[in-house]
PyMOL commands that place a pseudoatom at each C-alpha (Angstrom):
pseudoatom trace, name=CA, resn=MET, resi=1, chain=A, elem=C, hetatm=0, pos=[56.836, 142.423, 4.857]
pseudoatom trace, name=CA, resn=LYS, resi=2, chain=A, elem=C, hetatm=0, pos=[54.434, 140.872, 7.660]
pseudoatom trace, name=CA, resn=LYS, resi=3, chain=A, elem=C, hetatm=0, pos=[51.333, 140.302, 5.604]
pseudoatom trace, name=CA, resn=LEU, resi=4, chain=A, elem=C, hetatm=0, pos=[53.232, 138.380, 3.875]
pseudoatom trace, name=CA, resn=ILE, resi=5, chain=A, elem=C, hetatm=0, pos=[54.377, 136.344, 6.968]
pseudoatom trace, name=CA, resn=ALA, resi=6, chain=A, elem=C, hetatm=0, pos=[50.988, 136.194, 7.602]
pseudoatom trace, name=CA, resn=GLY, resi=7, chain=A, elem=C, hetatm=0, pos=[49.481, 135.151, 4.275]
pseudoatom trace, name=CA, resn=GLY, resi=8, chain=A, elem=C, hetatm=0, pos=[51.945, 132.434, 4.014]
pseudoatom trace, name=CA, resn=VAL, resi=9, chain=A, elem=C, hetatm=0, pos=[50.844, 131.538, 7.213]
pseudoatom trace, name=CA, resn=ALA, resi=10, chain=A, elem=C, hetatm=0, pos=[47.223, 131.757, 6.626]
pseudoatom trace, name=CA, resn=ALA, resi=11, chain=A, elem=C, hetatm=0, pos=[48.279, 129.365, 3.568]
pseudoatom trace, name=CA, resn=VAL, resi=12, chain=A, elem=C, hetatm=0, pos=[49.234, 127.003, 5.679]
pseudoatom trace, name=CA, resn=LEU, resi=13, chain=A, elem=C, hetatm=0, pos=[46.677, 126.582, 7.710]
pseudoatom trace, name=CA, resn=ALA, resi=14, chain=A, elem=C, hetatm=0, pos=[44.533, 126.706, 4.720]
pseudoatom trace, name=CA, resn=LEU, resi=15, chain=A, elem=C, hetatm=0, pos=[45.513, 123.481, 3.395]
pseudoatom trace, name=CA, resn=GLY, resi=16, chain=A, elem=C, hetatm=0, pos=[46.085, 121.591, 6.534]
pseudoatom trace, name=CA, resn=LEU, resi=17, chain=A, elem=C, hetatm=0, pos=[42.269, 122.461, 7.445]
pseudoatom trace, name=CA, resn=SER, resi=18, chain=A, elem=C, hetatm=0, pos=[41.131, 121.241, 3.349]
pseudoatom trace, name=CA, resn=ALA, resi=19, chain=A, elem=C, hetatm=0, pos=[43.020, 118.238, 3.844]
pseudoatom trace, name=CA, resn=ALA, resi=20, chain=A, elem=C, hetatm=0, pos=[41.496, 117.627, 6.791]
pseudoatom trace, name=CA, resn=VAL, resi=21, chain=A, elem=C, hetatm=0, pos=[37.994, 117.974, 4.990]
pseudoatom trace, name=CA, resn=VAL, resi=22, chain=A, elem=C, hetatm=0, pos=[38.980, 116.802, 1.942]
pseudoatom trace, name=CA, resn=ALA, resi=23, chain=A, elem=C, hetatm=0, pos=[40.334, 113.545, 3.542]
pseudoatom trace, name=CA, resn=PRO, resi=24, chain=A, elem=C, hetatm=0, pos=[39.060, 110.379, 2.644]
pseudoatom trace, name=CA, resn=ALA, resi=25, chain=A, elem=C, hetatm=0, pos=[36.328, 108.870, 4.195]
pseudoatom trace, name=CA, resn=GLN, resi=26, chain=A, elem=C, hetatm=0, pos=[35.283, 105.226, 4.224]
pseudoatom trace, name=CA, resn=ALA, resi=27, chain=A, elem=C, hetatm=0, pos=[31.696, 104.178, 4.863]
pseudoatom trace, name=CA, resn=ALA, resi=28, chain=A, elem=C, hetatm=0, pos=[31.003, 102.365, 7.923]
pseudoatom trace, name=CA, resn=PRO, resi=29, chain=A, elem=C, hetatm=0, pos=[28.009, 100.093, 8.889]
pseudoatom trace, name=CA, resn=TRP, resi=30, chain=A, elem=C, hetatm=0, pos=[24.597, 101.687, 10.601]
pseudoatom trace, name=CA, resn=HIS, resi=31, chain=A, elem=C, hetatm=0, pos=[25.863, 98.794, 13.751]
pseudoatom trace, name=CA, resn=HIS, resi=32, chain=A, elem=C, hetatm=0, pos=[28.759, 100.138, 13.845]
pseudoatom trace, name=CA, resn=HIS, resi=33, chain=A, elem=C, hetatm=0, pos=[29.901, 103.063, 17.326]
pseudoatom trace, name=CA, resn=HIS, resi=34, chain=A, elem=C, hetatm=0, pos=[31.275, 106.033, 16.873]
pseudoatom trace, name=CA, resn=HIS, resi=35, chain=A, elem=C, hetatm=0, pos=[35.102, 104.741, 17.202]
pseudoatom trace, name=CA, resn=TYR, resi=36, chain=A, elem=C, hetatm=0, pos=[37.809, 105.101, 15.014]
pseudoatom trace, name=CA, resn=HIS, resi=37, chain=A, elem=C, hetatm=0, pos=[37.458, 101.843, 11.769]
pseudoatom trace, name=CA, resn=GLY, resi=38, chain=A, elem=C, hetatm=0, pos=[39.419, 101.513, 9.161]
pseudoatom trace, name=CA, resn=GLY, resi=39, chain=A, elem=C, hetatm=0, pos=[41.302, 105.050, 9.193]
pseudoatom trace, name=CA, resn=TYR, resi=40, chain=A, elem=C, hetatm=0, pos=[38.359, 107.118, 9.245]
pseudoatom trace, name=CA, resn=TRP, resi=41, chain=A, elem=C, hetatm=0, pos=[38.145, 109.290, 12.928]
pseudoatom trace, name=CA, resn=GLY, resi=42, chain=A, elem=C, hetatm=0, pos=[34.449, 111.304, 12.366]
pseudoatom trace, name=CA, resn=PRO, resi=43, chain=A, elem=C, hetatm=0, pos=[34.068, 114.200, 12.053]
pseudoatom trace, name=CA, resn=GLY, resi=44, chain=A, elem=C, hetatm=0, pos=[36.492, 115.376, 14.645]
pseudoatom trace, name=CA, resn=PRO, resi=45, chain=A, elem=C, hetatm=0, pos=[39.598, 116.129, 13.479]
pseudoatom trace, name=CA, resn=ALA, resi=46, chain=A, elem=C, hetatm=0, pos=[38.190, 118.614, 11.085]
pseudoatom trace, name=CA, resn=ILE, resi=47, chain=A, elem=C, hetatm=0, pos=[36.127, 120.550, 12.671]
pseudoatom trace, name=CA, resn=GLY, resi=48, chain=A, elem=C, hetatm=0, pos=[39.570, 120.925, 15.281]
pseudoatom trace, name=CA, resn=ALA, resi=49, chain=A, elem=C, hetatm=0, pos=[41.354, 122.683, 12.626]
pseudoatom trace, name=CA, resn=GLY, resi=50, chain=A, elem=C, hetatm=0, pos=[38.520, 124.432, 11.413]
pseudoatom trace, name=CA, resn=ILE, resi=51, chain=A, elem=C, hetatm=0, pos=[38.943, 125.646, 14.934]
pseudoatom trace, name=CA, resn=LEU, resi=52, chain=A, elem=C, hetatm=0, pos=[42.553, 125.966, 15.264]
pseudoatom trace, name=CA, resn=GLY, resi=53, chain=A, elem=C, hetatm=0, pos=[42.212, 128.296, 11.903]
pseudoatom trace, name=CA, resn=PHE, resi=54, chain=A, elem=C, hetatm=0, pos=[40.212, 130.870, 12.731]
pseudoatom trace, name=CA, resn=ALA, resi=55, chain=A, elem=C, hetatm=0, pos=[42.391, 130.910, 16.356]
pseudoatom trace, name=CA, resn=ALA, resi=56, chain=A, elem=C, hetatm=0, pos=[45.204, 131.460, 14.768]
pseudoatom trace, name=CA, resn=GLY, resi=57, chain=A, elem=C, hetatm=0, pos=[43.965, 134.226, 12.001]
pseudoatom trace, name=CA, resn=ALA, resi=58, chain=A, elem=C, hetatm=0, pos=[41.330, 136.151, 14.643]
pseudoatom trace, name=CA, resn=ALA, resi=59, chain=A, elem=C, hetatm=0, pos=[45.131, 135.996, 16.403]
pseudoatom trace, name=CA, resn=ILE, resi=60, chain=A, elem=C, hetatm=0, pos=[47.120, 137.104, 13.201]
pseudoatom trace, name=CA, resn=ALA, resi=61, chain=A, elem=C, hetatm=0, pos=[44.606, 140.428, 12.229]
pseudoatom trace, name=CA, resn=GLY, resi=62, chain=A, elem=C, hetatm=0, pos=[44.602, 140.941, 15.591]
pseudoatom trace, name=CA, resn=ALA, resi=63, chain=A, elem=C, hetatm=0, pos=[48.231, 141.369, 15.681]
pseudoatom trace, name=CA, resn=ALA, resi=64, chain=A, elem=C, hetatm=0, pos=[48.567, 143.659, 11.746]
pseudoatom trace, name=CA, resn=GLU, resi=65, chain=A, elem=C, hetatm=0, pos=[45.806, 145.612, 13.408]
pseudoatom trace, name=CA, resn=SER, resi=66, chain=A, elem=C, hetatm=0, pos=[48.479, 146.394, 16.302]
pseudoatom trace, name=CA, resn=SER, resi=67, chain=A, elem=C, hetatm=0, pos=[51.004, 147.432, 13.972]
pseudoatom trace, name=CA, resn=HIS, resi=68, chain=A, elem=C, hetatm=0, pos=[49.275, 149.474, 12.233]
pseudoatom trace, name=CA, resn=ARG, resi=69, chain=A, elem=C, hetatm=0, pos=[47.885, 151.359, 14.795]
pseudoatom trace, name=CA, resn=ASP, resi=70, chain=A, elem=C, hetatm=0, pos=[51.423, 151.672, 16.042]
pseudoatom trace, name=CA, resn=HIS, resi=71, chain=A, elem=C, hetatm=0, pos=[52.398, 153.005, 12.213]
pseudoatom trace, name=CA, resn=VAL, resi=72, chain=A, elem=C, hetatm=0, pos=[50.274, 156.401, 12.713]
pseudoatom trace, name=CA, resn=ASP, resi=73, chain=A, elem=C, hetatm=0, pos=[50.868, 156.980, 15.922]
pseudoatom trace, name=CA, resn=ALA, resi=74, chain=A, elem=C, hetatm=0, pos=[54.620, 157.368, 15.414]
pseudoatom trace, name=CA, resn=CYS, resi=75, chain=A, elem=C, hetatm=0, pos=[53.109, 159.591, 11.766]
pseudoatom trace, name=CA, resn=PHE, resi=76, chain=A, elem=C, hetatm=0, pos=[50.931, 161.776, 14.061]
pseudoatom trace, name=CA, resn=ALA, resi=77, chain=A, elem=C, hetatm=0, pos=[53.994, 161.985, 16.820]
pseudoatom trace, name=CA, resn=ALA, resi=78, chain=A, elem=C, hetatm=0, pos=[56.816, 163.413, 13.579]
pseudoatom trace, name=CA, resn=TYR, resi=79, chain=A, elem=C, hetatm=0, pos=[55.318, 165.075, 11.389]
pseudoatom trace, name=CA, resn=ARG, resi=80, chain=A, elem=C, hetatm=0, pos=[51.746, 167.596, 12.318]
pseudoatom trace, name=CA, resn=SER, resi=81, chain=A, elem=C, hetatm=0, pos=[50.744, 167.203, 8.581]
pseudoatom trace, name=CA, resn=TYR, resi=82, chain=A, elem=C, hetatm=0, pos=[49.991, 163.676, 9.222]
pseudoatom trace, name=CA, resn=ASP, resi=83, chain=A, elem=C, hetatm=0, pos=[47.421, 162.284, 7.616]
pseudoatom trace, name=CA, resn=PRO, resi=84, chain=A, elem=C, hetatm=0, pos=[46.520, 158.531, 8.446]
pseudoatom trace, name=CA, resn=ARG, resi=85, chain=A, elem=C, hetatm=0, pos=[44.350, 158.548, 5.388]
pseudoatom trace, name=CA, resn=SER, resi=86, chain=A, elem=C, hetatm=0, pos=[46.553, 158.744, 2.674]
pseudoatom trace, name=CA, resn=ASP, resi=87, chain=A, elem=C, hetatm=0, pos=[49.748, 157.667, 4.873]
pseudoatom trace, name=CA, resn=THR, resi=88, chain=A, elem=C, hetatm=0, pos=[51.581, 160.869, 4.057]
pseudoatom trace, name=CA, resn=TYR, resi=89, chain=A, elem=C, hetatm=0, pos=[52.998, 163.781, 5.327]
pseudoatom trace, name=CA, resn=LEU, resi=90, chain=A, elem=C, hetatm=0, pos=[53.918, 167.425, 4.062]
pseudoatom trace, name=CA, resn=GLY, resi=91, chain=A, elem=C, hetatm=0, pos=[56.781, 167.499, 3.114]
pseudoatom trace, name=CA, resn=TYR, resi=92, chain=A, elem=C, hetatm=0, pos=[59.538, 171.165, 4.205]
pseudoatom trace, name=CA, resn=ASP, resi=93, chain=A, elem=C, hetatm=0, pos=[59.688, 170.828, 0.100]
pseudoatom trace, name=CA, resn=GLY, resi=94, chain=A, elem=C, hetatm=0, pos=[55.286, 171.577, -0.579]
pseudoatom trace, name=CA, resn=TYR, resi=95, chain=A, elem=C, hetatm=0, pos=[54.856, 168.086, -1.694]
pseudoatom trace, name=CA, resn=ARG, resi=96, chain=A, elem=C, hetatm=0, pos=[53.302, 164.708, -0.111]
pseudoatom trace, name=CA, resn=HIS, resi=97, chain=A, elem=C, hetatm=0, pos=[55.529, 162.241, 1.292]
pseudoatom trace, name=CA, resn=ARG, resi=98, chain=A, elem=C, hetatm=0, pos=[54.217, 158.692, 2.752]
pseudoatom trace, name=CA, resn=CYS, resi=99, chain=A, elem=C, hetatm=0, pos=[55.493, 158.037, 6.415]
pseudoatom trace, name=CA, resn=ARG, resi=100, chain=A, elem=C, hetatm=0, pos=[58.108, 155.281, 6.358]
pseudoatom trace, name=CA, resn=LEU, resi=101, chain=A, elem=C, hetatm=0, pos=[58.016, 154.919, 10.418]
for i in range(1, 101): cmd.bond("trace and resi %d" % i, "trace and resi %d" % (i + 1))
show_as sticks, trace
zoom trace
């Protein structure tokens, strides 16, 4: 569920960034200053969106890593035979089972 939410947030951020980058720019003569002219602010909004997207992605990745570590720690505490590579433990029935903690 957390991966689904993180993927949705990443998709929304990517759409916002692509909309900011692909926004049509109106050509202005060279004698104009770099201020607002006819609906175009320059590259500032795209750069800002890129920075915000990077920060949001880093926050989402950090939260996912923390959640994974918590899961592994809980499984190690509950099952002595826990194997983090396969995310399984050896049950009393002799079969390996996925840790669902």
